N, C-alpha and C positions, 0 to 999 in steps of 0.2 A: 267307552263304557256306555251301557244302555240306559235308557231313561229311568227305569225303576231303580237301578243301582245308584244312579246319579242323585236321586232324592234321599238316599239313605243317610241318616245322621252318624252312622258308624261304618267302618270298613267291613265289607263282607267278602273279600277276596283274599285267599292265602294259597299261593302256589307252594307246593311242598317238594323237597328234594331229598335224596339219600335216606338217612335214618328217619327223618320226620315223615317222609312218604311211606316208608315201610311200616312205621308205627300206625299211621292212619289206615293202611291196608289191613294190617293185623286186627286192629280194633273193629273195623267194619265187617271183615270176614267172620270174626268170632261172633258178632251179633247176628249176622245174616245166616251163617252156616251153609247156605246153598247159593248157587248162582245159575244163570243161564250161560251155558258153555257153547260158544259158537265156533264152528270150524269153517274152513274154506274161505276165510275172509280176505286173503290177499288176492284172490281171483276176482274181487269186485262184487261178489255176491254175498248175500247174508248167510249163505251156507246153511248147514243144519244147526239147529239150536235145540238144546235139551237141558233139562235141569240136572245139576250135578252137585253132590255134597263135597265140600272141601274138607279133607281129613286133617290138614295141618297147613299152617303158614310158618315157614322157618325164619330165622334171623336175617337172612338175605332177601326175604320177601318172596321166596319161591312158594307157590301154592301146590299142594300135593293132593292127588285124586287117585282112586282105584277104579279100574275099568276092565271090562272083559276083552280078551285078546281078539275075539271074533266079532266085536261090535263095529257098527258103521263108523262110529267116532274114531276108533283106532285106525281103521283103513283110511279115513279122510286125513288124519294127522300124519300118516306115513307119506301121503302125497303132498301135503302142505302143512307144516307145523305152526303156521300163524293162527292165533286164536284171539277171540274177544270174549271177555267175561263180563256179565252184567249182574250187579248185586242190588238188593233192596232190603234194607234193615227193617223198616216198618212202613205202615201205610202212607205216611206223609213225610218221612225223612230218611236219611241214610241211603243215598243212591251213589253208586260207584260203577264206573266202567274201566276195565283194564285191557290193554293190548299186550300180547306176549308171544312167546315161542314155547311150544310144547315138545317134550321129549318123552318117549315111552321106554320103560325098562321092565325087567322081570326080577328086580332086586328082592330076593326073599327076605332079607333083613328089613328092608323098608316096608315090605308088605306086612310083616309081623308088627312093626312099629305102628303102622297106620290102621291095623285091623281092629274092628269092633264087632261084637256078636250080631248086631242088626244087619251087617253086610251079608250074612248068610242068606238073606232074602234073595240076593242076586247071585251069590257064589255058594251054591247049595252044598258043595263039598267042604265048605268051611275055609279056614285060613290056608289050607294046602290045595285049594282048588287050582288045577293047572291053568285055568283060563285067566286068572288074576294078573293084571299088569298094573304098573304104577305110571301115572302121567304126572310129570313135573312141569309146571308152567312158570317160566321165568318172565315176570312182567317187564315190559320195555317202557311203559307209560300208562297214563290213565287220567281220569277226571272224577272228581267227587263233588257232591252237594249234600249238605247236612244242616241241622240246627246247631247253633253254638251252645245253647244253654238248655237243651232238652225240650220236650214236647209242651210242658206246662208253660214255661217262659215264652216260647214261640207263640202259643195260643193267646196268652195275655197281651203280648206285643201287637199281635194282629188285631185283637179287639180294641185296644187303646188306639192304635193307628187308624182303624176304621171310624172310631168315634170322633177323633180330632181331625181326620182328613189328612193324615201324614203317613208316609211309608215307614213302618217300624218293623221291618222284616228281620227275623233273627237268624237268617241263613248265613252259611259260610260255604264257599265253593272255590275250586281251583284245580290246577293240574297236579298230577303226581309224576314226578320225575324219578324213575327207578332205572339205575344202570342195568343194562342187559347182562346177566351173568348166567352161565350154564349151571343148572342145578346138579347137585351131587347127591 
């Protein structure tokens, strides 16, 4: 344990597994809505990183995206399906990184399920645009850091801690253990 966490009067580490990890992922993704989607990570490079909107997180923890079939991202995923996703919920809290495996499909039913009118910005022919593909990312693990009790309590604890010279950090962090499951 590091020196800052050792000084904490309360536990601020919680590694999550299974359903608890999926609930944390869903909650943070719902709040963040977008992520930095990194490809080519298994080759040891940071690969390409671009912002992507998560369309859905299902009950198994699979994250669903829509992408153009002719995009650099799709080509990179065909060569190497390993991905890393970075989320930030707010300016000072709600950070998460996930590792996982991506799979590209052209499932028309899933496209209809994930479609929203704003996507016409990228898919100008609408929901039936032939370039639309679905990317399903099955997380294999991750890490999160957040506030336990929200921004206001975290701020109060920081101010009181600074005034009395004691570490009163309201953070919570830990690993996210998600079984690797193939998205359907």
